[in-house]
C-alpha positions in Angstrom: -0.3 78.9 -9.6 -1.1 76.7 -6.6 -4.6 76.2 -7.8 -3.4 75.1 -11.2 -0.9 72.7 -9.6 -3.5 71.2 -7.4 -6.0 70.8 -10.3 -3.3 69.1 -12.5 -2.3 66.9 -9.6 -6.0 65.9 -9.1 -6.4 65.1 -12.8 -3.2 63.0 -12.7 -4.4 61.1 -9.7 -7.8 60.4 -11.4 -6.0 59.2 -14.6 -3.8 56.9 -12.6 -6.8 55.4 -10.8 -8.6 54.9 -14.1 -5.5 53.3 -15.6 -5.5 50.8 -12.8 -9.1 49.8 -13.6 -8.3 49.0 -17.2 -5.5 46.5 -16.5 -6.7 43.0 -17.2 -6.2 40.6 -14.3 -4.4 37.3 -14.8 -6.7 34.9 -16.6 -7.9 37.0 -19.5 -9.8 40.2 -19.7 -11.4 41.8 -16.7 -14.7 40.2 -15.6 -16.7 43.1 -16.8 -15.3 42.6 -20.3 -15.7 38.9 -20.4 -17.7 37.3 -23.2 -21.1 35.8 -22.7 -19.9 32.5 -24.3 -16.5 31.0 -24.1 -15.0 28.8 -26.8 -13.4 25.7 -25.2 -12.2 23.0 -27.6 -15.1 22.5 -30.0 -17.7 23.7 -27.6 -19.1 27.1 -26.4 -19.6 27.4 -22.7 -22.1 29.8 -21.1 -23.8 30.4 -17.7 -27.3 29.7 -16.6 -28.3 31.6 -13.5 -31.1 32.3 -11.0 -30.6 35.2 -8.5 -32.7 36.2 -5.4 -32.4 38.4 -2.4 -32.0 36.4 0.8 -34.2 37.8 3.6 -33.8 34.9 6.0 -32.9 36.1 9.5 -29.4 35.3 10.7 -28.3 34.0 14.1 -25.2 35.0 16.0 -23.4 38.2 16.4 -25.5 40.1 13.8 -29.1 38.9 14.1 -31.7 40.2 11.7 -32.3 39.9 7.9 -29.3 39.4 5.8 -30.8 41.1 2.7 -28.0 39.9 0.5 -27.7 38.6 -3.1 -27.7 34.9 -3.6 -27.2 33.1 -7.0 -27.5 29.5 -8.1 -25.9 28.8 -11.4 -24.7 26.3 -13.9 -21.8 26.3 -16.3 -23.1 24.5 -19.4 -22.4 23.9 -23.1 -24.5 26.0 -25.4 -26.6 23.6 -27.5 -25.9 20.7 -25.1 -23.1 18.2 -24.8 -20.4 17.3 -22.3 -18.3 19.8 -20.5 -14.5 19.3 -20.3 -13.8 16.9 -17.4 -11.0 19.2 -16.2 -13.2 22.3 -15.9 -12.8 24.2 -12.6 -14.5 27.3 -11.3 -11.9 29.6 -9.8 -13.8 32.8 -8.9 -17.3 34.3 -9.0 -18.2 38.0 -8.8 -21.3 40.1 -9.2 -20.8 43.1 -11.5 -23.1 46.0 -10.3 -22.8 49.1 -12.5 -19.3 47.9 -13.5 -18.0 47.3 -10.0 -16.9 43.9 -8.8 -18.5 42.5 -5.6 -17.4 39.3 -4.0 -19.7 36.7 -2.3 -18.9 35.7 1.3 -20.1 32.1 0.8 -19.2 30.1 -2.3 -20.4 26.5 -2.7 -19.0 24.7 -5.8 -21.0 21.6 -6.3 -18.8 20.7 -9.3 -19.6 18.5 -12.2 -23.0 16.9 -11.9 -23.2 14.6 -14.8 -21.4 15.3 -18.1 -23.0 18.6 -18.9 -23.6 20.6 -15.7 -21.1 22.2 -13.3 -23.3 23.8 -10.6 -22.5 26.4 -8.0 -24.3 28.5 -5.3 -23.0 31.8 -4.0 -24.5 33.7 -1.0 -24.1 36.9 0.9 -23.3 39.1 -2.0 -24.2 42.8 -2.4 -27.7 43.9 -1.1 -29.7 44.3 -4.3 -33.5 44.8 -4.3 -35.7 42.6 -6.4 -35.9 43.8 -10.0 -32.3 45.0 -10.1 -30.1 43.7 -12.8 -26.4 42.9 -12.6 -23.9 40.8 -14.5 -22.4 37.6 -13.0 -18.8 36.7 -14.0 -17.2 33.3 -13.4 -13.5 32.6 -13.8 -12.9 29.1 -15.3 -9.8 27.0 -15.8 -9.9 24.4 -18.5 -6.8 22.5 -19.8 -4.5 24.9 -18.0 -6.1 28.0 -19.6 -7.9 30.6 -17.4 -10.7 32.8 -18.7 -13.8 34.7 -17.5 -17.3 34.1 -18.9 -20.2 36.5 -18.0 -24.0 36.2 -17.7 -25.4 39.6 -18.6 -28.4 41.4 -17.1 -29.3 38.8 -14.5 -32.5 39.9 -12.7 -32.8 39.7 -8.9 -36.0 37.8 -8.3 -38.5 38.6 -5.6 -37.7 37.3 -2.2 -39.5 34.3 -0.8 
């Protein structure tokens, strides 16, 4: 009887944990469920990305190679055209096998001309060159918040 109770309890705990993963955060569906293009007004917004593994040595408390993921990216209009002027990037995460990983350093360059919102993120998860992951970016446009995702981004060879 005790074994059966423990087994049922373990299953209930696992189901509760899984149920927590399916809840969509504020701002649309979870990043892993985000579309690869996002309709905003009469335009479709997508991401353009370049990812690499940072092998530069660090200085300070933890010297040595950083070996972390870095991504430069652009939020752009599919087919060209101007982005909404009130577009803001709120969050950026790497999705590795469905798990969200934050970046320690986020540099939001912002709107560079009418059609490019650029960003650079550094010190993400340690991924070897050739690995693929999804990059998800949370945007706010006109008071609406939503995620857009770049699928199957390849980590390029280190330089």
